N, C-alpha and C positions, 0 to 999 in steps of 0.2 A: 503493501499501499504506498509505504514512504516513496520508494521509487518511481511509482506512478506518479507522486505528488511532486517529485524532481523533478520526473521528465515533461510535466505539464508546466512548470514554471520555465523549466528552460524554453520550451516550445513558445511560450508567451514572449519571454526575451528577445528571441531570435527573430521571430517573425510577426512582431506586434505591427508593422506597417501594413502586411498582409490582413492581419484582422479587423483594422481601421478600414481599409479600403472595401471589404466585404462587408462590412457592418453600413457603409455608405451605400452599398451596391442596393444593399437589401431594404435600407430606408428610402432609396428612391423608388424602388417597385411597389414598396408598400404607398406612398404617396400619389404614383401613377393609379393605382386599384383604387384610392380614396376618392380621388376626382374621377374615375370612370363611373365609381358606384354612384358618385352625387350627381352627376350628368345624366345617368340613367335614370334615377329617381326624379328629376327634374322634368325628365321628358315623357314620364310613362302617368297614365291616366287611372291605371287598376292600383288599387288599395295593395293587395297581394304583393304586386311587385315593388311597390315602393317599402314596402316593410323589408321585403328582401335586400334589397339596394341600403335601406339604412342599418339592416344587420353587417353587409358587405364592409359598409362605412365604418361601423364601428370595430369590427375585426381587424380591419386596415390599419385603426388608431391603435389598438391594442399591440400589434405586430410591429409598430413603430417604436411604442415605449418599451418594449422587450428588447429590441435591437439596442435602443439607446442605454437601458440598463447593462446587456452586454458588452458594450464599448465602456461604459463607466468602469466594469468590474476590471476589464483588460487595462484601461487607465491606473488604478489602483495597484493591481499586480505588477506593472511596469516600473511606475515610478514609487512607489511607497513599501511594496512588499518584497521585490525582487533585491534589492540593492541592501535590505537591512536582515534577512532571514539566513540565519545559521543553518548552513546545507549540512555541515559536518554535524551539526547537534541532532537532524532529524535522521540520519541516517547511520543504522548502526554500523558501527566501526568494523572493517575486517583486516584487522593488521596484518602486514605484510611481514614474513619472519625473515629474519635477516642475520649471518652468522658476524659478530664483530672479533675481529683480530686484533688485540692489542698492538699498539707501535710501541718499542721498546725505546725507552730515553736514554742516549748516552750517557754514560758517567763520564764526567770530566774527569783526566787525568791531570794529575800534578807536574808541573813542569820542572825540571831538576835543575837547579841552578846551575852554571857553567862552572868549568874548574877554575880556581883563583889564578890569576896571572901574576908570576914571580916579579917583583920589583926590585930592581938592584938597591940593594943599601948601601948608601955612602959612607954610614959608620956603624958600628956593631949596636950601637944603642937606640937606633930607629927601628920600628917592629913594620914588617912588609903590612901594606894596603891592599885588604881583601875586599872584594865587592859581592854581596850575597842578593841572588833574585827572589823575591817572595812572590809565589804564583798566586794569582787570583783566580777565583771561581765565576765565571761567567752564568748568571741564570739563566735557565730555559724557560721560555713562555711555557706557560700552561697547557696541557693538549686539549684539543676539541672535544668535548663531549659528543659530539654526533657522528656517529660512523658512517653514514651514510653520506657520500660527498655529493648527492644530488637533493640533498635536505640538509643546507649547513648554514648556521649563521657564525661568521670570521669574525664581525667585530659588533657590538664589544666582546671582547672574552670573556671567558666565567669570571666572574667575582670583579669584575671592573668596577671602579668608582667613575659615575659619570654626572654631567650636569649641563643645562642649557639645554638645546635640541642637540639630538643624537642621531646620526646617520646610521641604520642597522643596515649592515652590508652582508652579502652571503650568497647562494645558491637556491633557487627554487625550481627544480624541474622534474619531469616524469615521463616516462613512454608515453603515457594517454592522458597527458595534463590537462587540467580543466582550470582551475584557480590556486591561488594561493592566499593564505593570510597571515598576518603578523598581531599576534595578542599580547598583553600583557596581564601578569596577575600580581596582588601584592603580597608580601609576607615571605617567610621562609617555605611555607606549603599553603598555596594559593587554593582557596575554595572557590572562587568565581574568574573567569577571563574576560577580557574585554577586547574586542578588534580596533588594533590602530587603524584609523582612517576610513579604509574601506579594503573589500577583497581585490585582487588583481588577478586579471585574467590572461597575461602574458607571461611567459618563464622567462627566469633570471638567470645570469651564470656570471657568479663573481662580482656583482656590482650591489647598488644599494637596494634594498628590498624595501625599506619603509623609512619615516622619519619620525622620532619620538620627542614630543615637547615634554621635558622633565619638569618645566618653571610651574607647569598646571597640577604638578603632583606634591605629595608630602614626603620628604626626605624618608628613606628607609630602604630596606630590600625588595625588591621585584623580580619575577623571572618573565623573560622572553620566549614565547612560544611560535615557532614557526610549521604550519599545518600546510602539505599539498595534497588537494583532490583530486583524484583522477576522473575519468568520464564516466564510472560506474559509480560515484559519491563515496568510493572507499578511499584511505590513506595510508599511507606507511607511519611508522611512530614518529609522533613529531619531534622536532629538534627543540629545546630547553636550554635556556642560559641565564644563569643568576648575575645579576647587578645589584648596585648600592647605588642610590638615588642621593645627591649633596650639593644641594644649590647654596 
């Protein structure tokens, strides 16, 4: 039942112009039938025929009202229902199983100091000068928590502290791509998610996915969630990244 509802919403979204054209054609035909019945009623002198003509006029007006009602419903679905409906929430998800292979993080190795260069001693009382190099370890960036390269948030990274307008970068793609959305949830374990701006019907490869204005949010811990929905309404496991808003 939910898949049928999803199909009808997508059909209205894609073919709304044809729906309007069909409604206009039906209204024109019913207006023509109305005036034909009225002309017939004015020209006849028999009461029975006049009653039949009046019945046809009423039926034509009823049909015009019904077609107008259908046009209004299509208008409401196109501009008020389709942009805000959460299709992923309507369809029972069928997660795509994947094998996550951890990427080993190389262990930094200490650099051995070079051997001391002998310094000639002008006098026996002067000790040699030895240069010692102390190795420093460069911290490695945190690993990406999303194993699927087609559904990944690369910036901001896990645990990042952000402020102002934040560009969310990454990749959102699928073999049967329909749309993707970026959501945010407040707290360490969000119980509710909100879509940032709107859903997007074009895939993105290593580029800006969405922009989040953190100035309207209270400071604290948030989660970002990227979901890619395919043409059947299903979606693989979303990519989630934890950030801290500090304006």
